[in-house]
N, C-alpha and C positions, 0 to 999 in steps of 0.2 A: 507135717501131718501125714504119716505113712498110712495109706488106705488100702483095704482089701474089700473087693466087691464081688459078691457071689453072682454067678452068671444066671440070672433069672429071666433072660431074654426068651420071649415066646412069639407066637404069631401076631400078638396084639401090641407088643411094646419092645423097643430096643433100649429101654431106659438104662439097664445095667451097662450096655456097651457105650452109650453116649456119656454117661457119667465118667466111666473109665477113660474114654478118649479126651474129654474136656479137661479133666484133672491132669492127665499126662501132658497135654499140650501146654498147660500153664506152669509146668515144672513141679507138680506135686507127685511124690513117689507113690505110684498106684499099681496094684496087682489085681488081676481078675482070677477068681476061683472058678475055673471051668474044667477042672480035671476030677479024677476020682479020689483025690486025697481025702483022708479023714480029717475031721475038724481039728483034732489035736496036732496032726502033722502040718496042716496048712497054716494054722494060727501060730504054731511054734516057728515055722520057717519064715513067714512074713513078719511076724511080730508087729501087727498093726496098731496104730493109735485109734483107728476107726474101722468098723466093719459095717458095710452097707448090704442089707439083705432084704428078702421078701418073706413075709410070714409063712408061706408055704415051704420055705427052705430052712426054717428054723428047727433044728434038731435038738434032741436031748443032750447030745455031746457038746453042741455050741453053748447051750445054757450052762452045762457043767463047767466048761472051760472059762466062760466069762464070769461065773459066779464069784463075787468077792474080789474082782479085778477092776478097780476103778480107773486104772490107767488105760483100759481099752473101752471105748464107747461103741454102741451099736445103734444105728437108726434103721427102722424097719418099715418097708412098704407094706401096708395092710389092705391094699385094694382087693376087694372081693371077700374080705373076711366078714363073717356074721357077727352080730353083737356078742353072742356068748363066746365065740372064738377070741374076739378081741379082749374080752374081760379075762379069759383064761391066760392069755399071753401077758397081759398087764400084771396080773397077779404073780406070774412066774418071774417077771422082771423084778418086781418089788421084793418078793420073798427071797429071791436069790441074790439080792443086792447087786443087780446088774446095772451098769452105767448106760442108761437109755435116755438120752436127752429128749427124744420125741419119736412118735410114729408119724408117717405121712401117707396120704391117700391120693390117687390120681383123680378122684371124684372132685367136683367143684364143691365149695362150701354149701351151696344151695341144694345140690343133689345128694350130698353125703348124709347117710342116715345113722351111721354108727357113732358112738360117743365113748370117751374115756373118762376115768375118774381122777387119776393122779398124773399120769404121763400125758404131756401135750400131744395133740393130734393136729397136724397141719395139712392143708390142702396144697398139693404140688402137682398140678395137672401135667400130663404128658405135653411135650412140645415137639415141634417139627425137628426131625433129626437132620441137621445140616451136613452130616458126614455120609449119609446114605447115597447121595447122588454123585459121589466123587469117583467111584470105581465101577467097572463093569460096563457092558454094552447091551443094548436091547434092540429088537427090530423096530423099524420106523413104519408107521402106517397112520391113517386118518379115519377115526371112527367118531360118530356123533356123541355117544354116551357110554360111560363106564359106571356101573353100580358096584361099589365096594361093600360087600355084606358079610356079616359073621353068622348069618342064619339062612335057612332055605326060604327063598322068597315066595315061591308058589304063585298064587294069583296076584300078589302085591307087585310083582314085576310089571304087570300091565299098567298100573298107575304111574310107574316111573318112566315108561318108554312111549308115552302117548305122542310126543312130538319128535321122536327120534326115528330116523330111517335105518340106523345101524347101531348096535349096542353090544357090549360084553358085560357079563356078570363076573366080577373079580372077587376072590376071597383068599385070605391067608389061613383060613381054617380048612383042614383036610376033610372035615365032616360036612361041609356045605355041598350037597350033591347038585344044587342048581347052578353052581359056578361053571362058567365056560373056561376060566383060567384060574388055576390055583397057584399062588405065588407067595414069595416071602415079602416082607416089608422093603427089603433092599431092592428086589426086582420091581415091586410096585412103583417105587420112586423113579425108576427109569422108564416106566410105561405111561405114567400119568400124562405126559406131554402129548401123547398120541390121541387124546380124547378132547373134543370140544367142551364137554361138560362131564363132571364127575359128581355122583350122588353117593355120599357115605351114609350107610344105615346100620344101626346096631340093635341087637336084641335087648341089651341092658339099658339103653338110653344114655349111657356114658359117652361123652365126646372123646373118641379114641385118638390115638396117635395118627391113625390113617387119615383123619380129617385134617390135622395140622400139616402132615406131609403132603397131602393132595393140594392144599392151598399154596404151599411153597413150590412144589414141582409141577403142578398142573395149571389148568386154565380156569374156567368157571366152575366153582365148587359150591355144593349145598349139602346140608345134613338133614336126615329124617330118622327119627326113632321108629322102631317097629310098632310101638303103641302110642296113640295120640296123647294119653295121659302123661307119658314121659317126655313127649316132644316139646310141649310148651316150656318146660323147665330148661331143656337143652337149647331151645332157640333163644331164651332169655340169657343163658350163659354165653352163647356165641355173640349176641349183641353187646353184652358187657365187655367181652374180651376183645373182639375184633371190630365192633361197630355194626350198625344196621345196613350200611351200604357195602355190599360185597366187593365193589370195585376197589375199595381201599384196604381190603383184608390182607393182601400179600405184604403191602408196605408196613402195616401195623404188626403183622406176625414177625417179619424180619427184624423189626426193632425191639419187640417185647415178648415174643412167644415162641422162640426157638428152644432147642434143648439147652443151649448155653444159658439162657435166662432161667431155666428151671434148675440147672445145677447151681447157678448163682443164688437162687432162692434157698436151696438146701444149705449152702455154705453160710448164708446170712442167718438162718435159724440156728446153725451151729455156733454162731458168733465169731467166725473166722474172718476177720476184717482184711488181713493180708491176702488171703486166697480170693476173697471177693474183689479186691482191687485188680488182681491178675486176670480174673475172668471178665470183669468189666472192660478191661483193656482189649481182651480178645473179642468181646461183643462189639466194641466200637470198630475194630478192624474188619470184622465180618460184615457189619452193617454198611460200611463204606464200600465194600467190594462185593456185595452179595450178587450183583448182576453177572459176575464172572467168578463163581466159587471154586473154579479149578485151582486157584492159588493155594487153597488149603492143602 
């Protein structure tokens, strides 16, 4: 299964990178589309069996190229799409006879509000990126609290820091003016260990990769949505995924909710049993050695 993955990495997700890395490590021929090549040039050069992309990167040229080519399938991350956008994309896929086995979203089933008519829509949430903490170095210090936010906190910060003597506001978004430290997800994974407690908060209410990364690389972690109406759904999702007792979160995450598990879920939806077996073996090796992930 020769795979081409568009580089849709942003400040909220390294999904395109960790899919590429996971598939490569289990021996699947994989290329990442992260240059300025045109759709025709890139697809002709790689000649993939599968294209993994995000709906915001889906161009007219990609649609033209894939039209009537059943030998190439595409799966599309539609996180963030509005209902009318999804309907338009689905109509394009069907009318152009594009082989699209399914769409997927990083929203949970409960939080997802968009629906499809013909093409399946699966929930494949972000997972902790086990590859982030393997390279690079970061300053070592000890601070009571880190608040990882994708919005300007304003007066909401006071509610978070009541019991903290020292704190930092972190963000991967360049637009968050209230952030003390603006960093990438890679840098964040190296800093989490410096904080006694981490609060991850989002404007959308979606449980982001930041949360899963913080549980893996940090100490005590919690999540709060910006709005109370969103928070109840998010807390229910977290309880279902990791359990109600946060003391067991890291162990549960390492076993079932890393990026390796998410890639395995995508492969399962594709019906690729051989690839699933390879990733499952990789997962078992990681779980056995996660306390010292330098081996990767």
